[in-house]
C-alpha positions as CSV (number, residue, x, y, z in Angstrom):
1,M,-0.1,0.0,0.3
2,N,1.1,3.3,-0.7
3,S,1.9,5.5,2.2
4,T,0.5,9.1,0.5
5,A,-2.7,10.2,1.1
6,A,-5.2,10.7,-1.5
7,V,-7.1,13.7,-2.0
8,A,-10.3,14.6,-3.6
9,D,-10.9,17.5,-5.1
10,V,-14.8,17.5,-5.3
11,E,-15.3,20.9,-7.3
12,S,-12.9,20.0,-10.0
13,K,-14.1,15.8,-9.6
14,T,-10.5,14.1,-9.5
15,V,-8.5,12.6,-6.3
16,T,-4.5,12.8,-6.4
17,F,-2.7,9.8,-5.6
18,A,0.6,9.7,-6.0
19,G,2.0,12.0,-8.1
20,T,-1.4,11.4,-10.5
21,T,-4.3,13.0,-10.6
22,Y,-7.1,10.5,-11.9
23,A,-10.5,13.0,-12.9
24,I,-13.9,11.3,-11.8
25,Q,-16.8,10.8,-13.7
26,D,-20.1,9.8,-12.8
27,L,-21.9,6.3,-13.6
28,G,-24.7,6.0,-11.0
29,E,-25.8,6.1,-8.1
30,D,-22.7,6.3,-6.1
31,T,-20.9,4.5,-9.7
32,F,-17.5,6.3,-10.8
33,T,-15.2,5.8,-14.0
34,V,-11.5,6.9,-12.7
35,L,-9.9,7.9,-16.2
36,V,-6.5,9.5,-16.1
37,K,-6.1,12.4,-19.1
38,G,-9.3,11.2,-20.4
39,V,-8.3,6.5,-21.0
40,P,-11.1,5.2,-18.1
41,V,-8.5,3.3,-15.9
42,G,-11.4,1.6,-13.4
43,R,-14.2,2.5,-11.1
44,I,-15.4,3.2,-7.8
45,V,-18.5,1.9,-6.6
46,Y,-19.7,2.8,-3.3
47,T,-22.1,-0.9,-1.7
48,F,-23.1,-1.5,1.7
49,G,-21.1,0.9,2.8
50,A,-17.7,0.8,1.9
51,A,-15.7,1.7,-1.1
52,N,-14.7,-0.3,-4.0
53,G,-12.1,-0.1,-6.1
54,V,-12.2,-2.8,-9.3
55,P,-9.1,-1.7,-12.0
56,E,-10.1,-2.0,-15.9
57,G,-6.2,-3.3,-17.3
58,D,-2.9,-2.5,-15.9
59,A,-3.0,0.7,-15.7
60,A,-3.8,1.0,-11.9
61,S,-3.8,-1.4,-9.4
62,E,-6.8,-2.3,-7.3
63,D,-4.9,-1.1,-4.2
64,T,-5.0,2.4,-5.4
65,L,-8.2,2.8,-6.4
66,Y,-9.4,1.5,-3.8
67,A,-7.2,4.4,-2.3
68,I,-9.1,7.0,-4.5
69,A,-12.5,5.7,-3.5
70,E,-12.2,6.2,0.1
71,A,-10.9,9.9,-0.7
72,W,-13.5,10.2,-3.5
73,F,-15.9,8.7,-1.1
74,G,-14.8,10.1,2.0
75,A,-15.5,13.6,0.7
76,T,-18.8,13.1,-0.8
77,I,-20.5,11.1,1.7
78,E,-21.7,11.9,4.6
């Protein structure tokens, strides 16, 4: 697991983690696509009270997407 914390910017719909800025695009209720430079790298989902990351390909690991999901849903779900 990476020691740097992911930081969500809800206004710009981004999460910065380990020097990379990920764009967050809404897919549906509590489901989002995560993109790097316009290319999808995975999805984040909030279900049953837990944030989850699902990679698409090998551009981002499950651990990275989990950190992004935790930051994003921590900033958007009260």
